[in-house]
N, C-alpha and C positions, 0 to 999 in steps of 0.2 A: 338680210340673213347673215351677212358678214359682220355688220354692226352688232347684231345680237350675240354672235359668237365672241367677238372682241369684248363686249360688255360682260359676258359670262366669265371669260378668262380673267378679266380685271377683278371681278368680284371674288373669284377663287383665290387670286393673288393676295387681295386685301385680307381675306379670311385666314389664309396661311400665314401671312405676315403678322396678323393679330395673335394667332396662336403661338408663333415663335416668340413674340414680345411678351406674351403672358407667361410662357415657359421661362424666359430669361428673368422676368420679374419674380416669379415663384422661386427660382433657384437663388436669386439674390436675397430674397426675404428669408429663405431657409438658412442660407449661410450666415446672415446677420443674426438670426435667432440662435444658431449653433455657437457662433462666436460669443454672443452675450451670455449664453448658457455656460460656456467654458470659463468665461471671466467670473461669472457668479460662483461656479463650483470652486475655482481657484481661490476666490475670496473667502468662501465658506471654509475651505480646507485650512487656510491660514488661521481663521478664527478657532476652528476645532483643535488644530495642533497646538495653538497657544493655550487653550483650556486644558488639554491633556498634559502638556508640559508643566503648567503651573501646579496641577494637582499632584503630579509625580515628584517634582522638585521640592515643592513646599508642602509636602503631605502632612507635616506635623504642625503647620501653621494655619491660621484662619485666612483663607483666600477671599478677597473682596469680590462681591458680585460684579460681573461684567454685563453692563446694560445692553451692549450690542448682542452678546451671546443670549441673554435672556429674551430679547426681542425675537431673535431667530429661532429659538428653541420650540416655538409653537408651529413652525413651518414643517409640513410633513416631509418634503424633499430634504430639508436640512436635517431633520431627525434621522432619516434613513442614511444620509451621509455620515452623520455623527456615529450611528451604530456601526456602520462599516469600518470607520476609523478606529473605534474602540476594539473591534474584533481583530483588526490588523495589528494594533498596538499590543494587545494581550499576548501575542506570540513572542514579543520581543522582551517582555519583562517577567519578573517573578517576585515572590515575597510580598512586601508591603505595596510596591508599585502596582502589582497585579490586583491586589485587593482594592486599591483606590480606583482602578478602572471599573471594577464591578460596582463600586459605590456610585460612580457616575451613571452607570447603567440603571441602577435602582432609583437614584435621585431624580432622574429625568424620565422615569417610567418608559424606557425604551423597549421594555418587554412587550409593550402594546404594539409597537411596530413589527417586532419579530413574529408575534402571534398572528398578525394580519396575514403574513406571508403563508402561514400554514393553511389558510382558507383559500389560497389561490389555486388555479388549475395548472399553471405552468410548472413543470418539475423543478426547473432551476430556481424558481422563487421559493418553492416549498423547501427544497434542500438548503437554500440560503437561510431561511428562517430557523430551521433545525440547527444549522451550524452556529448561528448567533446565540441561540438559547443554550447550546451545549458549551460553547466557549465561555459564556458568562455564568455557567454553572447554575442555571435556573432549574433546580431539581423539581420545583413545583409543576413544571411542564412535562415531567417524565411520562405520565400516563398519556398525555396528548401525543407526544412524539412516538410512543410505543405503537400507536395505531397505524403508523406509517411503515412498520416492519414488513408488511405484506403489500406495500404499494407496488404497482407494476413497473415504475421507473427505477432503474438501477441506481441512478444518482440519489434518489430519495431514500430508498431502503438502505443503502450503504451509510448514509448520514444518520439514519435512525439507529442502525446497528451500533455505530460508533458512539452515538449519544448514550445508548443503554449501558455500554461498557464503561464510558466515562463517569456516568452517574452511579452505577452499581458494582463496578469491578467485575469479578468473576461471575457473579450472579447475573450480570447483564448478557452473558453468553447463552442463556437458555433459549434464545431464538434458534440456536443450532438444532434443537430437538426435532424441528419440523421444516428446516430450511432446505429448499430443493434447488436453488440456483447456485451457480459457481461463485465462490469467493475468490476475488482476484488476489494476486500476490501482494499488491499494494494495500488492499484492505486487510489482508491477514497481518501484515506488518503493523498497521495502525492499531488493530485490535490487541495484538500481543504487547505493544508498547504501553497500552492503557491499562493493562492488568497488573496491579502491584503485587498480588499474591494469590495463591490457590488455597482455599479453606480446607480444613480437615474434613474427612468423610465425603470428599467430592469425587472419589475414584469411580463410583457407579455412573455418574453423569458423564465423566470423561470417557469411560469405556464404551458407553452407548454412542458417543460421537465418533470414537475410533472405529466402530463397526458400521458407521453410517453408509448407506448406499451412495451418498453424495461424496465423490472422491475428494473434492476440495475441502469438505468438512473434516474428513479423515486426515488429510495432509496438514490442515491447520492444527488439529488435535495433536498430531505427532510433534509439531513445533512447540506446542504448549507443554507437552511432556518433557521435551528437551530443555526448554527454558527453565522450568521449575524442578527439573531432575526428579520426576515422580517415579522412583525406583520400584514401587509396588506394582506398576503396570508393565514391567519388563516382560512377563509371560505373554501378555496381550499384544505387545509390539512384535514379539517373535511370530505370533500367528499370522501377522500381516505379510510375512515372507512367502505366503502362499496365495496372496491376494491376486485377483485378476489383473489389476492395474500395475504396470511396470513402474510407473512414477511412485506409487505408494510403496512398493517393495524397496526401491532405491532410498526413499526417505526413511523407511524403517531401518535399513542398514545403518544409515548415518545416526539415527537416534539411538540404536542399540550400542554403538560405539561410544556415544556421549554419556551413556548411563554407567559406563566403566565397570561392567561385570567381567571378572577374570576369565569366564568361560566363553565369552562372546566370539572371539576369533576362531576358536576351535569349532564352535557350533556353525559359524558361517562357512568354515571349510567343509563341514560335513554335508551341508545342503547346497554347496557350490554347483555341483554338476546338474542339478535339476532347475537351475535358474536360467532365464534368458540372458543374452550376451551383455546387455546394458547393466544388468544387476551383477553379473560376474565381474565386470570392470569395476563397479563400485566396491565390491568385496575385496578386489585386489588393491584398490586405493586405500581402504581402511586397514588392510593387512600391512601395507607399506608403513603407515604411521603408528601402528600398534606396538612395534618392537617385539612382537610375539613370534617365537620360532616354530610354533606348532604346525604351520602350513608350508614349511620349506619344500617338502616333497611335492606338494600341490603346485607350487610356483615353478619348480624345475620341470615338472611334467608339462605344464602349460607352455613353457618356453620352447619345448621341443615338439609339441604336438601340432597337428594340422588344425590350427585355429587362426582367427583373424589377427592382423598386425596389431590392432588395438590391445588385444588381450596379451600378446607377446611383449609389447612395449611396457605395459603395466606390470607384468610378471617380472621382467628384467629389472625394472626400477625398484620393485619391492625387494628383490634379492639383494640389490645394491644397498638399499637403505637398511636391510637387516644384517649387513656385514659379510655378505658372500661375494666380495669382489674377486677373490681368488678363483672361485668357480666360474665366474663370468669371464675372467681373463683367459682361463684355459679354454673355455668354450669359443671365445673369439679367435683362438688360434687353431681350432679344430678344422683340419682340411676337409673333413666330410660334412661340415655344417654348410647350410645354404648361404648364399650371399645376403639374402634378406635378414637371416638370423644374425649373421656376423655384424651387419650394420646396426641392428637393434641393440645387440649386446654392447657394441662400441659406444653407442649413444648413451646407454645406461652407465657406462664407465666414464662418460663425459670426455671421450676421445673425439678428435676431429675426424670425420669420415671424408676421405678424399674421393 
């Protein structure tokens, strides 16, 4: 019985030892594979960088064919790395150099590799394919990319949106007509930077976006109005000062000031009392930089009223910027003023509070 137990334990030990050895061998094989893979990728990267450099530096000369490059150009992994490097390089160059990179894209039919990614299921692969086709300005893929505007993945539909705007400019924004998800700040910036101009007779579409129930669409539209100074939509922007969203009201105040209508500050003063505190502070901020004296009474009232410190600080700073230092100085010496008010006024006067 004892001999059987010892024999069993010995067999278990041998099995466990064998498993450990197999695991060690597997790890070693994997590490060797990874090492060889990294060496191969580094070697391929050198070959690709050399090719790209030759095309850019000697763009006006006939570059002799590279036999090593030609031999590798049929390898799928090499082609994907080549496409990746072209996309990375395109961001660093402009003019003729950028055109030459696109020539390489077409010469080696790398569009084929990008299109394959659009048929994948993993979102990051689809988004990568869209990015590659967009950067290489393959407008023939526009319709295919447009089908991803309603993709469930944020990463995918954002790249599709960006592609539409890169290909079509302002017309590419029409996905906003029915877009229900949030547009991130970063995505809004990308889209704005990709729009070169706003065509005539586009006010109707912009107004629809401005009144969209999707707050992020409305905020993006306000930024669009501000960037291109669409003065004809001034009345529509004013209507947003009664919007349910405080963020939209604040953005509307900023846009109204950028449109430089001489009646803006007076109007903002007239609707000041009906606004929530954050919007009031924004109105005080724009009043400060406006140099318009029409709201002086409002500023003095807020400075002495039972309101938050934030409002008082901004009211005092606005009075200072509008040239009413004497009033503030007298107020800081008023023995009936509260300690908080005196400190706020001194701060506005840029005096050191002890």
